[in-house]
C-alpha positions as CSV (number, residue, x, y, z in Angstrom):
1,X,124.6,143.4,37.2
2,X,124.6,141.6,40.5
3,X,121.0,140.4,40.1
4,X,121.8,139.1,36.6
5,X,124.9,137.3,37.9
6,X,123.1,135.7,40.8
7,X,120.2,134.5,38.6
8,X,122.6,133.1,36.1
9,X,124.6,131.4,38.9
10,X,121.4,129.8,40.4
11,X,120.4,128.7,36.9
12,X,123.7,126.9,36.2
13,X,124.1,125.5,39.8
14,X,120.6,124.1,39.8
15,X,121.2,122.5,36.4
16,X,124.3,120.8,37.8
17,X,122.3,119.6,40.8
18,X,119.7,118.1,38.5
19,X,122.4,116.1,36.7
20,X,124.0,115.1,40.0
21,X,120.6,114.0,41.5
22,X,119.7,112.0,38.4
23,X,123.1,110.4,38.5
24,X,122.7,109.4,42.1
25,X,119.3,107.9,41.3
26,X,120.7,105.9,38.3
27,X,123.7,104.6,40.2
28,X,121.7,103.6,43.3
29,X,118.7,102.1,41.7
30,X,118.7,98.2,41.7
31,X,116.3,95.4,42.4
32,X,117.3,94.8,46.1
33,X,117.5,98.2,47.8
34,X,118.5,98.7,51.5
35,X,116.5,101.3,53.5
36,X,119.4,103.8,53.3
37,X,119.7,103.3,49.5
38,X,116.0,103.8,49.1
39,X,116.1,107.0,51.1
40,X,119.1,108.2,49.0
41,X,116.9,107.8,45.9
42,X,113.9,109.6,47.4
43,X,116.1,112.5,48.7
44,X,117.9,112.7,45.3
45,X,114.6,112.9,43.6
46,X,113.5,115.7,45.9
47,X,116.7,117.6,45.1
48,X,116.0,117.0,41.5
49,X,112.5,118.4,41.8
50,X,113.6,121.5,43.7
51,X,116.5,122.1,41.3
52,X,114.3,121.7,38.2
53,X,111.9,124.3,39.7
54,X,114.8,126.7,40.3
55,X,116.0,126.1,36.7
56,X,112.6,126.9,35.4
57,X,112.1,130.1,37.5
58,X,115.6,131.4,36.8
59,X,115.2,130.5,33.2
60,X,112.0,132.6,32.9
61,X,113.7,135.4,34.8
62,X,116.7,135.3,32.4
63,X,114.5,135.4,29.3
64,X,112.3,138.2,30.6
65,X,114.7,140.5,32.5
66,X,118.3,139.5,32.1
67,X,120.7,138.2,29.5
68,X,119.8,139.0,25.9
69,X,116.1,139.8,26.3
70,X,112.9,138.1,25.4
71,X,112.9,139.0,21.7
72,X,116.3,137.3,21.2
73,X,115.0,134.0,22.8
74,X,111.5,134.0,21.5
75,X,112.6,134.5,17.9
76,X,115.0,131.6,18.0
77,X,113.8,128.0,17.1
78,X,116.7,126.5,19.1
79,X,115.2,128.1,22.2
80,X,111.9,126.3,21.6
81,X,113.8,123.0,21.1
82,X,115.5,123.6,24.4
83,X,112.2,124.3,26.2
84,X,110.5,121.3,24.5
85,X,113.3,119.0,25.8
86,X,113.0,120.5,29.3
87,X,109.2,120.0,29.3
88,X,109.4,116.5,27.9
89,X,112.0,115.5,30.6
90,X,109.8,117.1,33.3
91,X,106.8,115.2,32.1
92,X,108.8,111.9,31.8
93,X,110.2,112.5,35.3
94,X,106.7,112.3,36.9
95,X,106.6,108.5,36.6
96,X,109.8,107.9,38.7
97,X,108.8,110.6,41.1
98,X,105.4,109.1,41.8
99,X,107.0,105.7,42.1
100,X,109.6,106.9,44.6
101,X,106.9,108.7,46.6
102,X,105.0,105.4,47.0
103,X,108.0,104.0,48.8
104,X,107.9,106.5,51.6
105,X,105.1,104.8,53.6
106,X,107.0,101.5,53.6
107,X,110.3,103.3,54.5
108,X,108.7,104.9,57.5
109,X,107.7,101.5,58.7
110,X,111.3,100.3,58.2
111,X,110.7,98.3,55.1
112,X,112.6,98.8,51.8
113,X,110.4,98.6,48.6
114,X,109.8,95.3,46.9
115,X,110.7,95.8,43.2
116,X,110.3,93.6,40.2
117,X,113.2,93.6,37.8
118,X,111.0,94.9,35.0
119,X,110.1,97.9,37.1
120,X,113.7,98.6,38.0
121,X,114.7,98.4,34.3
122,X,111.8,100.7,33.3
123,X,112.8,103.3,35.9
124,X,116.5,103.0,35.0
125,X,115.7,103.6,31.3
126,X,113.7,106.7,32.1
127,X,116.5,108.1,34.2
128,X,119.0,107.5,31.4
129,X,116.6,109.3,28.9
130,X,116.4,112.2,31.4
131,X,120.2,112.4,31.6
132,X,120.4,112.3,27.8
133,X,118.0,115.2,27.6
134,X,120.0,117.2,30.1
135,X,123.1,116.6,28.1
136,X,121.4,118.1,25.0
137,X,120.2,121.2,26.8
138,X,123.6,122.9,27.3
139,X,124.4,122.2,23.6
140,X,121.3,124.0,22.6
141,X,122.1,126.8,25.0
142,X,125.6,127.2,23.5
143,X,124.1,127.3,20.1
144,X,121.7,130.0,21.1
145,X,124.4,132.0,22.8
146,X,126.3,132.0,19.5
147,X,123.4,133.1,17.4
148,X,122.5,129.8,15.8
149,X,118.9,129.9,14.8
150,X,118.4,126.5,13.2
151,X,119.9,123.2,12.2
């Protein structure tokens, strides 16, 4: 019981950290960034990446070893929708992550990134889409927990 509780806790806490990290990115991102604001975004994205990895690992553990068992999840189309959203968000998140990583070289030299407004807008929209996806995932989880198997 303790292992199951710990895995569930890590799963939920990491999910909340994902949402918090994306919120920090979205609120901080703007055309003119200071060095500290830029580091805040880079660090938040690192927290996001680590938290997403923990969500993935604990999610797999929950499906295979804890909770309701693999048969329950793998026979539910809502589970596949939830996983599809997670994978889509993860793929979409690569663009901002690679963008933020390119800032590190300039940051180490004491220079904030030079951003065009179109790039800022593009990154902001991607972050908003990611947040929307992460709002939908708990809805799908609640549906699954209550035995909903379709729309």
